[in-house]
ROTORTOR-829092 format. One record per residue: x, y, z of N, C-alpha, C in turn. Coordinates in steps of 0.2 Angstrom, whole numbers, padded with zeros to 4 digits, always signed. Layout:
N
XYZXYZXYZ...
This chain:
446
-0262+0211-0081-0259+0206-0076-0264+0203-0077-0262+0195-0077-0267+0189-0079-0266+0186-0073-0270+0185-0071-0272+0181-0064-0274+0174-0067-0272+0168-0062-0274+0161-0064-0276+0159-0057-0278+0151-0057-0282+0148-0050-0275+0145-0049-0275+0145-0043-0269+0141-0039-0265+0135-0042-0259+0132-0045-0260+0126-0047-0259+0120-0043-0261+0115-0045-0262+0110-0038-0256+0107-0036-0253+0108-0031-0247+0106-0027-0247+0099-0028-0244+0095-0029-0243+0088-0029-0238+0086-0024-0234+0088-0019-0229+0089-0014-0232+0081-0010-0238+0080-0009-0239+0076-0005-0240+0071-0009-0240+0069-0014-0244+0064-0020-0236+0060-0023-0232+0065-0022-0226+0064-0027-0222+0056-0024-0221+0058-0017-0220+0050-0015-0222+0044-0017-0230+0045-0016-0234+0039-0019-0233+0037-0024-0232+0042-0027-0230+0043-0038-0226+0037-0038-0221+0039-0035-0214+0037-0034-0212+0029-0033-0218+0028-0027-0219+0021-0022-0221+0016-0028-0227+0019-0033-0229+0014-0036-0228+0014-0042-0222+0018-0045-0218+0018-0049-0214+0012-0050-0213+0011-0045-0207+0007-0041-0208+0002-0040-0215+0000-0036-0219-0005-0038-0220-0009-0043-0222-0004-0051-0225-0007-0056-0219-0009-0057-0212-0004-0058-0205-0006-0061-0203-0013-0059-0203-0015-0051-0202-0021-0051-0205-0028-0052-0211-0025-0049-0215-0031-0052-0215-0033-0060-0213-0028-0066-0214-0029-0071-0207-0032-0074-0204-0032-0071-0195-0033-0073-0197-0041-0070-0200-0043-0061-0202-0051-0060-0204-0054-0068-0210-0051-0068-0213-0054-0071-0211-0056-0080-0208-0051-0082-0203-0053-0087-0197-0058-0085-0192-0057-0081-0189-0061-0080-0191-0069-0078-0196-0070-0077-0200-0078-0077-0201-0079-0085-0203-0076-0088-0207-0075-0097-0203-0077-0099-0197-0072-0098-0190-0072-0100-0186-0080-0101-0188-0080-0094-0182-0087-0092-0186-0093-0095-0193-0094-0095-0196-0099-0096-0195-0099-0105-0196-0094-0108-0194-0095-0115-0189-0098-0117-0182-0094-0113-0174-0098-0117-0174-0105-0114-0177-0107-0110-0178-0115-0107-0181-0118-0112-0187-0118-0113-0191-0121-0118-0191-0121-0125-0186-0114-0128-0183-0113-0134-0177-0118-0134-0174-0120-0130-0168-0124-0129-0170-0130-0131-0175-0133-0125-0178-0140-0121-0180-0141-0130-0185-0138-0134-0187-0140-0142-0182-0142-0146-0176-0137-0147-0170-0139-0151-0168-0145-0149-0167-0147-0143-0164-0154-0143-0169-0159-0143-0176-0156-0144-0181-0161-0146-0181-0163-0155-0178-0158-0155-0180-0156-0164-0173-0162-0165-0168-0161-0161-0161-0163-0166-0162-0170-0163-0166-0173-0158-0164-0181-0156-0170-0182-0163-0175-0179-0166-0178-0183-0170-0175-0183-0178-0171-0175-0180-0167-0178-0183-0162-0180-0185-0158-0185-0180-0152-0189-0182-0158-0196-0183-0150-0199-0186-0151-0205-0189-0149-0210-0183-0155-0215-0181-0154-0219-0176-0149-0225-0180-0150-0226-0186-0145-0230-0188-0138-0230-0187-0135-0226-0187-0130-0224-0188-0126-0224-0181-0133-0222-0174-0129-0223-0168-0131-0230-0166-0133-0235-0168-0134-0241-0168-0130-0245-0167-0125-0242-0175-0119-0246-0178-0113-0245-0173-0111-0239-0168-0108-0237-0164-0107-0244-0157-0101-0244-0157-0099-0248-0152-0099-0244-0144-0097-0236-0144-0099-0234-0138-0090-0233-0135-0086-0235-0141-0079-0233-0135-0072-0232-0142-0067-0231-0142-0062-0227-0145-0060-0231-0152-0066-0239-0153-0064-0241-0159-0069-0237-0166-0074-0234-0161-0080-0228-0167-0075-0224-0171-0069-0221-0169-0066-0216-0171-0065-0217-0179-0064-0222-0180-0064-0225-0188-0069-0226-0191-0076-0227-0188-0082-0229-0190-0084-0223-0194-0088-0224-0202-0090-0220-0204-0095-0215-0203-0100-0220-0198-0107-0217-0196-0104-0211-0190-0099-0212-0187-0095-0209-0181-0094-0202-0184-0091-0204-0188-0086-0197-0193-0092-0193-0196-0098-0196-0197-0103-0191-0199-0107-0189-0194-0108-0192-0188-0110-0189-0185-0108-0183-0180-0099-0186-0180-0096-0178-0177-0098-0173-0180-0097-0174-0188-0099-0168-0193-0105-0166-0191-0110-0170-0190-0116-0166-0191-0116-0162-0183-0115-0165-0179-0117-0161-0172-0110-0154-0172-0105-0155-0176-0103-0148-0176-0106-0143-0181-0108-0146-0187-0112-0141-0190-0118-0138-0185-0121-0142-0184-0126-0138-0179-0123-0133-0176-0118-0133-0171-0116-0129-0167-0112-0123-0170-0111-0124-0175-0109-0118-0179-0115-0114-0181-0120-0116-0184-0127-0112-0184-0130-0110-0179-0130-0112-0174-0131-0111-0168-0125-0109-0162-0124-0103-0164-0118-0100-0159-0121-0100-0151-0125-0099-0148-0125-0099-0143-0125-0105-0138-0125-0110-0142-0125-0119-0141-0116-0118-0139-0116-0121-0132-0106-0122-0130-0107-0129-0134-0112-0134-0132-0111-0143-0133-0115-0144-0134-0113-0149-0140-0119-0153-0144-0117-0161-0144-0120-0165-0139-0117-0173-0138-0123-0175-0138-0120-0184-0139-0124-0190-0138-0120-0193-0132-0124-0196-0128-0123-0200-0122-0128-0205-0121-0123-0211-0118-0127-0217-0117-0127-0220-0112-0128-0225-0109-0128-0227-0101-0124-0234-0101-0122-0235-0096-0116-0241-0096-0118-0243-0089-0116-0246-0087-0116-0250-0081-0120-0245-0075-0126-0242-0075-0127-0235-0073-0122-0228-0073-0117-0229-0077-0114-0223-0080-0115-0221-0084-0114-0213-0086-0116-0210-0093-0109-0209-0097-0110-0212-0101-0102-0211-0106-0105-0205-0111-0100-0204-0114-0101-0200-0121-0099-0203-0127-0104-0205-0134-0105-0208-0139-0102-0203-0146-0103-0196-0143-0101-0192-0148-0102-0184-0147-0096-0183-0148-0097-0173-0145-0096-0167-0152-0097-0162-0151-0097-0157-0157-0090-0155-0157-0084-0156-0150-0078-0152-0150-0073-0154-0155-0067-0152-0156-0063-0153-0159-0058-0158-0156-0057-0164-0158-0052-0169-0154-0046-0166-0152-0043-0160-0154-0037-0159-0152-0039-0152-0146-0047-0150-0144-0045-0146-0138-0049-0149-0133-0045-0145-0126-0047-0148-0120-0056-0150-0118-0058-0148-0123-0066-0149-0120-0068-0154-0123-0064-0160-0127-0068-0166-0133-0066-0171-0128-0073-0173-0127-0073-0180-0126-0075-0184-0131-0068-0192-0130-0068-0198-0134-0074-0200-0133-0076-0205-0138-0080-0207-0138-0079-0214-0131-0084-0217-0128-0083-0222-0123-0081-0218-0114-0080-0211-0115-0078-0208-0110-0082-0207-0105-0083-0208-0098-0086-0208-0093-0090-0201-0091-0094-0199-0090-0098-0191-0088-0099-0195-0081-0095-0193-0075-0096-0194-0067-0099-0187-0065-0099-0182-0067-0105-0177-0066-0112-0178-0067-0114-0182-0071-0120-0182-0074-0124-0183-0067-0132-0181-0067-0136-0179-0061-0139-0186-0062-0143-0187-0055-0146-0191-0054-0152-0191-0062-0155-0185-0062-0161-0184-0067-0158-0186-0074-0152-0185-0073-0148-0184-0084-0150-0195-0083-0145-0199-0077-0145-0205-0077-0151-0209-0081-0156-0204-0075-0165-0209-0076-0167-0207-0081-0164-0203-0087-0169-0200-0093-0168-0209-0097-0163-0214-0096-0164-0219-0097-0169-0223-0096-0175-0221-0091-0178-0225-0089-0184-0223-0091-0186-0214-0091-0191-0210-0091-0191-0209-0096-0185-0211-0100-0187-0210-0110-0192-0200-0111-0190-0197-0108-0194-0191-0106-0187-0185-0108-0190-0180-0111-0185-0175-0113-0184-0168-0106-0178-0168-0101-0181-0163-0097-0173-0160-0098-0175-0152-0094-0171-0148-0095-0167-0147-0087-0161-0146-0088-0159-0143-0080-0154-0139-0079-0151-0135-0074-0144-0132-0073-0150-0126-0070-0144-0120-0069-0139-0120-0070-0133-0126-0065-0129-0133-0068-0127-0135-0065-0118-0135-0068-0113-0135-0063-0106-0136-0066-0103-0143-0065-0098-0144-0069-0094-0149-0070-0089-0146-0072-0082-0150-0076-0077-0149-0076-0073-0142-0082-0080-0142-0086-0079-0137-0089-0082-0131-0090-0086-0130-0082-0089-0124-0083-0094-0125-0077-0099-0119-0080-0108-0120-0076-0111-0118-0083-0117-0126-0083-0123-0125-0089-0131-0125-0087-0133-0124-0093-0140-0125-0095-0141-0129-0101-0144-0135-0098-0143-0141-0100-0150-0145-0105-0152-0147-0112-0157-0147-0112-0157-0155-0114-0158-0162-0113-0158-0169-0116-0165-0171-0118-0165-0175-0123-0169-0178-0125-0168-0186-0126-0173-0190-0127-0169-0197-0130-0171-0198-0135-0167-0202-0139-0166-0203-0145-0169-0212-0146-0174-0213-0150-0179-0219-0149-0176-0224-0155-0175-0229-0156-0176-0235-0162-0182-0235-0163-0185-0231-0170-0191-0232-0172-0193-0239-0175-0189-0245-0173-0190-0252-0176-0190-0253-0172-0189-0252-0165-0190-0258-0158-0194-0253-0153-0193-0246-0154-0194-0240-0149-0190-0240-0143-0185-0243-0143-0179-0244-0136-0176-0237-0136-0173-0236-0131-0170-0227-0134-0163-0229-0131-0158-0229-0136-0153-0231-0138-0148-0224-0137-0152-0217-0135-0143-0213-0133-0149-0206-0131-0146-0203-0128-0149-0196-0127-0143-0191-0132-0147-0186-0133-0145-0181-0136-0145-0176-0132-0139-0170-0130-0141-0166-0126-0138-0160-0128-0138-0152-0126-0135-0148-0129-0138-0140-0123-0130-0139-0123-0127-0135-0117-0127-0126-0119-0129-0124-0114-0129-0115-0116-0125-0112-0109-0120-0107-0108-0116-0107-0102-0122-0104-0098-0121-0105-0094-0127-0102-0089-0125-0096-0088-0118-0091-0088-0119-0084-0088-0121-0081-0093-0122-0084-0100-0124-0080-0105-0131-0083-0107-0134-0087-0103-0142-0087-0101-0144-0081-0093-0140-0082-0091-0142-0075-0085-0142-0071-0088-0137-0067-0090-0136-0063-0094-0141-0059-0099-0145-0065-0105-0151-0063-0109-0156-0062-0105-0157-0067-0100-0165-0065-0094-0164-0059-0093-0159-0057-0091-0155-0051-0085-0155-0045-0089-0156-0044-0095-0154-0041-0102-0163-0038-0102-0165-0044-0105-0174-0042-0106-0177-0040-0096-0175-0042-0095-0180-0042-0086-0176-0032-0085-0170-0032-0084-0169-0026-0083-0173-0020-0086-0176-0020-0093-0178-0015-0098-0183-0011-0094-0188-0015-0091-0194-0013-0088-0191-0007-0081-0186-0012-0077-0183-0007-0073-0180-0001-0073-0175+0000-0081-0172+0006-0083-0178+0011-0084-0184+0008-0089-0188+0013-0090-0191+0016-0083-0193+0012-0077-0196+0016-0073-0190+0019-0067-0184+0017-0067-0178+0023-0064-0181+0028-0068-0182+0029-0073-0180+0036-0080-0185+0039-0076-0192+0037-0078-0196+0042-0076-0198+0043-0068-0194+0039-0062-0191+0041-0057-0188+0047-0056-0184+0048-0061-0179+0054-0064-0183+0059-0063-0188+0058-0067-0192+0063-0070-0197+0065-0065-0198+0062-0062-0203+0062-0055-0199+0068-0048-0195+0066-0048-0189+0067-0046-0188+0074-0046-0187+0075-0053-0186+0083-0056-0191+0089-0053-0198+0082-0056-0201+0089-0056-0203+0090-0051-0204+0084-0046-0204+0088-0036-0199+0092-0035-0193+0093-0036-0187+0098-0035-0190+0105-0039-0191+0106-0045-0196+0109-0047-0201+0114-0046-0205+0109-0043-0213+0111-0039-0211+0117-0034-0203+0113-0030-0204+0115-0024-0199+0123-0024-0197+0122-0030-0192+0130-0031-0198+0136-0033-0203+0131-0037-0208+0137-0041-0212+0140-0034-0212+0135-0029-0217+0136-0025-0214+0141-0019-0207+0140-0018-0204+0146-0014-0205+0152-0019-0203+0152-0024-0202+0157-0028-0209+0161-0029-0215+0157-0029-0222+0161-0027-0223+0162-0020-0220+0161-0016-0222+0163-0009-0217+0169-0006-0210+0171-0009-0207+0175-0010-0212+0181-0013-0213+0180-0019-0218+0184-0024-0225+0187-0018-0226+0182-0016-0232+0182-0013-0228+0190-0007-0225+0187-0004-0224+0192+0002-0219+0198+0000-0217+0198-0006-0215+0204-0009-0222+0208-0010-0226+0206-0014-0233+0210-0015-0237+0213-0010-0234+0207-0003-0238+0210+0003-0236+0217+0005-0230+0216+0005-0226+0221+0009-0225+0228+0002-0226+0228-0002-0229+0232-0006-0234+0234-0008-0238+0231-0006-0246+0234-0005-0247+0239+0003-0244+0236+0007-0243+0238+0014-0239+0243+0014-0233+0243+0010-0231+0251+0011-0235+0256+0008-0239+0254+0001-0242+0260-0002-0247+0262+0000-0251+0255+0002-0257+0257+0007-0258+0263+0012-0253+0261+0016-0251+0266+0023-0252+0274+0021-0248+0276+0017-0247+0283+0016-0253+0283+0009-0257+0282+0006-0262+0281+0000-0270+0283+0007-0268+0279+0011-0274+0281+0018-0273+0286+0023-0267+0289+0023-0264+0295+0025-0267+0301+0021-0266+0301+0014-0270+0307+0008-0277+0305+0010-0280+0300+0008-0287+0301+0009-0289+0304+0013-0286+0303+0019-0287+0306+0026-0288+0313+0026-0282+0316+0024-0280+0325+0024-0285+0326+0018-0285+0321+0015-0287+0327+0007-0298+0325+0012-0298+0323+0014-0306+0321+0018-0306+0329+0022-0303+0328+0029-0301+0333+0031-0300+0342+0028-0296+0342+0023-0296+0347+0021-0304+0350+0016-0305+0345+0013-0311+0345+0008-0318+0346+0014-0318+0344+0021-0323+0348+0025-0322+0355+0028-0316+0356+0029-0315+0361+0031-0313+0368+0026-0311+0367+0021-0314+0372+0018-0315+0371+0010-0323+0367+0010-0325+0367+0004-0331+0373+0002-0331+0378+0004-0332+0384+0001-0328+0388+0000-0321+0386-0001-0316+0392-0002-0315+0386-0010-0318+0382-0013-0314+0378-0019-0319+0382-0024-0316+0381-0030-0322+0384-0036-0324+0378-0038-0330+0377-0043-0332+0371-0045-0328+0366-0046-0324+0370-0053-0319+0366-0056-0313+0363-0049-0314+0365-0045-0304+0364-0041-0311+0358-0037-0315+0359-0033-0321+0353-0029-0321+0347-0033-0321+0347-0041-0325+0342-0046-0316+0341-0047-0309+0344-0047-0304+0339-0046-0302+0334-0039-0305+0340-0033-0307+0335-0029-0308+0328-0029-0314+0328-0030-0318+0322-0032-0314+0317-0035-0312+0321-0040-0308+0316-0044-0301+0312-0042-0299+0316-0040-0292+0312-0033-0295+0310-0029-0299+0310-0027-0302+0307-0020-0304+0298-0022-0309+0299-0028-0311+0292-0033-0306+0287-0034-0299+0291-0036-0294+0288-0038-0291+0284-0033-0291+0289-0028-0287+0286-0022-0292+0280-0018-0297+0280-0019-0300+0276-0019-0300+0268-0021-0301+0270-0027-0302+0266-0033-0295+0263-0032-0287+0263-0030-0281+0261-0029-0282+0257-0023-0283+0261-0020-0284+0258-0012-0288+0251-0012-0294+0252-0016-0296+0243-0018-0294+0241-0020-0288+0242-0026-0284+0238-0028-0279+0231-0024-0277+0238-0020-0273+0235-0016-0276+0229-0011-0281+0232-0008-0284+0228-0005-0286+0221-0007-0290+0218-0012-0289+0215-0015-0283+0208-0017-0278+0214-0018-0272+0212-0018-0268+0209-0014-0270+0212-0009-0266+0210-0001-0270+0201+0001-0277+0202-0003-0281+0196+0000-0280+0191-0005-0279+0193-0012-0277+0186-0017-0269+0183-0016-0265+0186-0016-0259+0187-0014-0256+0182-0010-0260+0180-0004-0257+0173-0001-0262+0167-0004-0266+0169-0005-0272+0162-0009-0270+0161-0012-0264+0164-0020-0262+0162-0024-0255+0158-0023-0254+0158-0018-0247+0153-0017-0250+0148-0010-0253+0150-0007-0253+0143-0001-0262+0140-0002-0264+0143-0007-0273+0139-0008-0275+0138-0002-0276+0130-0002-0281+0127+0003-0277+0127+0009-0270+0127+0009-0267+0129+0017-0269+0134+0020-0270+0140+0017-0273+0148+0021-0280+0147+0022-0282+0142+0023-0291+0141+0025-0291+0138+0031-0294+0144+0036-0295+0139+0041-0302+0137+0042-0303+0127+0040-0310+0128+0039-0313+0124+0046-0318+0124+0047-0322+0124+0054-0330+0123+0053-0332+0120+0057-0340+0118+0056-0344+0123+0058-0347+0128+0056-0352+0135+0055-0359+0135+0051-0360+0141+0054-0369+0141+0052-0368+0146+0047-0370+0145+0040-0369+0150+0036-0372+0152+0035-0378+0152+0039-0383+0157+0039-0382+0164+0044-0379+0161+0047-0376+0167+0054-0371+0170+0049-0365+0169+0046-0361+0173+0041-0365+0177+0035-0370+0175+0033-0373+0177+0028-0377+0185+0031-0379+0184+0035-0383+0189+0040-0378+0193+0042-0370+0192+0042-0367+0197+0046-0364+0200+0039-0365+0197+0033-0362+0200+0027-0369+0207+0027-0375+0205+0028-0379+0207+0023-0380+0216+0029-0379+0213+0036-0378+0218+0043-0373+0224+0038-0367+0222+0036-0361+0226+0036-0364+0229+0029-0367+0227+0025-0369+0233+0018-0377+0234+0019-0379+0237+0026-0387+0237+0025-0385+0245+0024-0382+0248+0026-0381+0257+0027-0378+0259+0019-0376+0253+0016-0373+0256+0009-0380+0257+0002-0384+0247+0006-0390+0249+0003-0397+0253+0003-0395+0257+0009-0401+0263+0010-0399+0268+0008-0393+0269+0007-0388+0276+0002-0389+0275-0004-0392+0269-0007-0391+0268-0014-0399+0267-0016-0404+0268-0009-0411+0268-0011-0411+0258-0012-0410+0256-0009-0409+0249-0013-0412+0244-0006-0416+0238-0008-0419+0234-0003-0416+0229+0000-0415+0228+0006-0411+0218+0003-0416+0216+0006-0418+0208+0004-0424+0207+0005-0420+0198+0004-0424+0194+0011-0422+0189+0012-0428+0183+0010-0425+0179+0005-0429+0174+0002-0434+0171+0007-0439+0169+0006-0445+0165+0011-0445+0159+0011-0438+0155+0008-0436+0148+0010-0430+0147+0016-0430+0155+0018-0422+0154+0020-0422+0152+0026-0418+0144+0028-0420+0143+0035-0415+0146+0040-0417+0143+0046-0413+0148+0051-0407+0144+0053-0405+0137+0050-0397+0133+0051-0394+0129+0045-0387+0131+0042-0385+0127+0039-0379+0126+0041-0377+0121+0045-0370+0119+0044-0365+0116+0040-0361+0119+0039-0356+0119+0031-0350+0117+0036-0345+0114+0033-0338+0114+0036-0333+0120+0031-0331+0125+0033-0330+0133+0028-0326+0137+0033-0321+0141+0028-0318+0146+0033-0323+0151+0033-0328+0154+0039-0331+0156+0040-0329+0162+0036-0322+0166+0039-0322+0174+0036-0322+0173+0029-0318+0168+0025-0320+0170+0018-0325+0171+0015-0328+0163+0018-0336+0163+0014-0340+0170+0016-0339+0174+0022-0341+0180+0023-0341+0184+0019-0334+0183+0017-0330+0190+0012-0335+0188+0005-0337+0179+0002-0337+0179-0004-0346+0182-0004-0349+0181-0001-0355+0183+0000-0356+0192-0001-0351+0194+0004-0351+0200+0005-0351+0204-0002-0344+0200-0008-0344+0203-0015-0350+0203-0019-0353+0197-0017-0359+0197-0021-0365+0202-0020-0366+0203-0014-0372+0208-0012-0369+0215-0013-0363+0216-0012-0362+0223-0013-0363+0225-0020-0362+0218-0025-0361+0223-0030-0366+0221-0035-0372+0218-0031-0379+0218-0032-0382+0224-0033-0379+0227-0026-0382+0235-0022-0380+0237-0028-0373+0239-0028-0369+0244-0034-0372+0244-0039-0375+0239-0045-0376+0237-0050-0384+0237-0051-0387+0239-0045-0396+0240-0045-0397+0246-0046-0403+0248-0052-0408+0256-0049-0408+0257-0045-0410+0263-0042-0411+0266-0037-0422+0263-0034-0423+0262-0031-0430+0257-0026-0431+0250-0029-0425+0250-0029-0428+0240-0033-0424+0237-0026-0424+0229-0027-0425+0226-0021-0417+0221-0025-0415+0215-0019-0410+0211-0022-0409+0208-0015-0412+0202-0016-0414+0196-0017-0412+0190-0013-0410+0190-0007-0404+0184-0005-0409+0175-0004-0409+0173-0007-0413+0166-0006-0408+0160-0004-0411+0155-0004-0409+0151-0001-0413+0140-0005-0409+0138-0008-0413+0131-0008-0407+0124-0007-0413+0120-0004-0408+0111-0005-0406+0108-0010-0403+0108-0014-0402+0103-0020-0400+0097-0022-0402+0092-0021-0398+0084-0019-0394+0085-0015-0393+0085-0009-0390+0089-0004-0384+0093-0004-0385+0098-0007-0382+0104-0009-0384+0110-0007-0381+0114-0005-0384+0120+0000-0383+0125-0007-0387+0127-0010-0386+0133-0014-0390+0141-0013-0385+0144-0011-0389+0151-0010-0388+0156-0015-0391+0162-0017-0391+0165-0023-0392+0172-0021-0391+0176-0025-0391+0184-0025-0394+0186-0032-0399+0189-0030-0402+0191-0038-0406+0199-0036-0402+0203-0043-0405+0209-0043-0408+0211-0050-0410+0216-0051-0414+0220-0055-0410+0224-0060-0402+0224-0059-0400+0229-0062-0398+0227-0068-0391+0229-0069-0390+0231-0078-0388+0225-0081-0387+0220-0077-0386+0213-0081-0379+0212-0085-0378+0206-0085-0372+0205-0088-0372+0202-0096-0370+0203-0100-0372+0201-0109-0368+0195-0109-0370+0190-0111-0369+0184-0112-0362+0182-0114-0359+0187-0120-0352+0185-0121-0346+0187-0115-0349+0191-0108-0345+0193-0105-0345+0188-0097-0350+0184-0099-0351+0180-0092-0345+0174-0091-0343+0172-0095-0337+0169-0094-0332+0171-0093-0331+0179-0093-0324+0181-0091-0324+0184-0085-0329+0185-0080-0331+0189-0076-0328+0186-0070-0326+0179-0070-0323+0177-0065-0315+0176-0067-0313+0180-0072-0305+0178-0074-0302+0184-0069-0305+0189-0065-0298+0193-0064-0297+0199-0068-0298+0205-0064-0297+0211-0068-0302+0211-0074-0306+0211-0074-0312+0210-0081-0318+0216-0078-0320+0219-0079-0327+0224-0079-0329+0224-0087-0335+0221-0088-0338+0221-0092-0342+0229-0094-0340+0232-0102-0342+0237-0104-0347+0242-0100-0354+0240-0098-0359+0241-0096-0357+0243-0088-0354+0239-0083-0353+0238-0078-0348+0247-0077-0342+0246-0081-0337+0251-0082-0340+0259-0082-0347+0258-0087-0350+0265-0087-0355+0266-0084-0357+0261-0076-0362+0262-0073-0359+0264-0067-0351+0261-0066-0349+0263-0058-0342+0259-0060-0338+0270-0060-0332+0269-0060-0328+0265-0056-0328+0267-0052-0324+0261-0045-0326+0255-0045-0321+0250-0046-0321+0241-0047-0314+0240-0050-0313+0233-0047-0306+0232-0051-0306+0226-0055-0313+0222-0053-0314+0213-0058-0311+0210-0054-0309+0210-0047-0305+0204-0044-0312+0203-0038-0316+0205-0036-0321+0203-0032-0325+0195-0035-0326+0194-0040-0328+0189-0042-0323+0185-0044-0318+0186-0045-0311+0181-0046-0312+0180-0039-0309+0184-0033-0309+0178-0027-0313+0176-0026-0320+0176-0025-0327+0171-0024-0324+0165-0026-0323+0166-0033-0322+0159-0037-0317+0155-0035-0311+0159-0033-0307+0155-0027-0307+0152-0021-0310+0156-0019-0313+0153-0013-0319+0149-0013-0324+0147-0016-0328+0142-0017-0324+0135-0021-0321+0136-0025-0317+0133-0029-0314+0128-0023-0310+0131-0019-0304+0128-0012-0311+0125-0006-0317+0127-0008-0321+0123-0003-0324+0117-0008-0321+0117-0013-0326+0112-0018-0333+0112-0018-0335+0119-0020-0341+0118-0020-0341+0123-0028-0347+0126-0032-0348+0129-0038-0350+0134-0037-0350+0140-0041-0352+0145-0041-0352+0149-0049-0358+0150-0050-0361+0153-0056-0367+0159-0057-0367+0161-0063-0372+0166-0065-0375+0165-0069-0384+0168-0068-0387+0169-0074-0391+0176-0074-0389+0177-0081-0389+0186-0081-0391+0187-0088-0393+0192-0089-0393+0196-0097-0393+0202-0097-0389+0206-0103-0391+0214-0102-0396+0217-0100-0398+0222-0097-0404+0227-0094-0406+0221-0091-0407+0217-0090-0412+0211-0086-0411+0208-0078-0407+0211-0075-0405+0207-0069-0400+0203-0070-0395+0200-0065-0392+0195-0063-0391+0192-0056-0393+0185-0056-0394+0181-0050-0388+0176-0048-0382+0177-0044-0377+0174-0043-0378+0168-0038-0375+0161-0040-0377+0155-0037-0370+0152-0033-0372+0151-0026-0366+0149-0022-0369+0141-0020-0366+0136-0020-0366+0128-0020-0360+0125-0016-0363+0126-0009-0358+0122-0004-0362+0116-0002-0357+0112-0001-0360+0104+0003-0360+0103+0012
């Protein structure tokens, strides 16, 4: 069986993560919308300016601006040129030249087939022209407008002046139109992409949340099962041990030495199994509930430590080990913690120190303040821990080889439990030791 530290539960963080993702997605999409929209419009305006530079102003000057131009060779050349420009720019719906007469805009030439409904003959008035469109003949500056609607639809239009290079006068304006619907589709397609990625990530987060909830429920069911099973096994096991004690005490003189040895081995096995069950009952709820199972309150750790020492004095005397309080011990160390759990941590450490110490030795419990951290130490002069085993002792169900030889009883869960509790208190626990040179465990709390 392998135990691991409880997984961090993100159930409280999921809504925050999803909100941040959604905010980032919306912000990014809005940013992309602004950038793409501006890029599309700048590109359209750039094309109208390029076209205005490319057209032959002499051809335009030679036109009358009415239906007599239909037979004018320059009109025909301009018509073909605008039609060709539209063909190589499929996103452009209209390409046209306009002039101004009596404050009104009229068509000079356009890119449309004379047989189509969109065709505008030379001289046709364009009454839907905006005030800005009319004013271009005064400002002589390129500009972009739209979406604006006219008889042919809704358009984004880029307009640029055509200047006679000889006189510097504006002789016409060139216009290029794209459908407002096509423009909107392009902009929204690009801007929706970050939002789609965000929605995909949100789905993944939600799936993770659901899986986490189900996993947590399964862990709770497992914990409940382990607790029930452990309780059900512990009760008859305690009864067996009690009857074994009574039976041994009442009739010990009637047993042979081999029988006494067997009885002793049975008792040791029962005690070992009972210890494992007790550890499982302690660890099971912590593994599933973690920090939520701790009852945090401000308390004096010195009192908790003293209670742990008092509980183990009889065991220490039986082992001929003296418990010594170091000279630096204060009267009070107030820390927000779970008193019962912290007391059990110290009990585990002191119990181990006594268990693995030689006869007529000392276990020294000391304290120091290190940069605002309360550091407690439990030092023995026992069998020690080999360097290669020190990284494993907090892993659960591990006992070093020399520990197994020195003391048969033990599950390897005590230090695992201690580390779990100290981790949940945002503290640290570590060891300094060497084989046959004693061991010092340190616990640091804030």
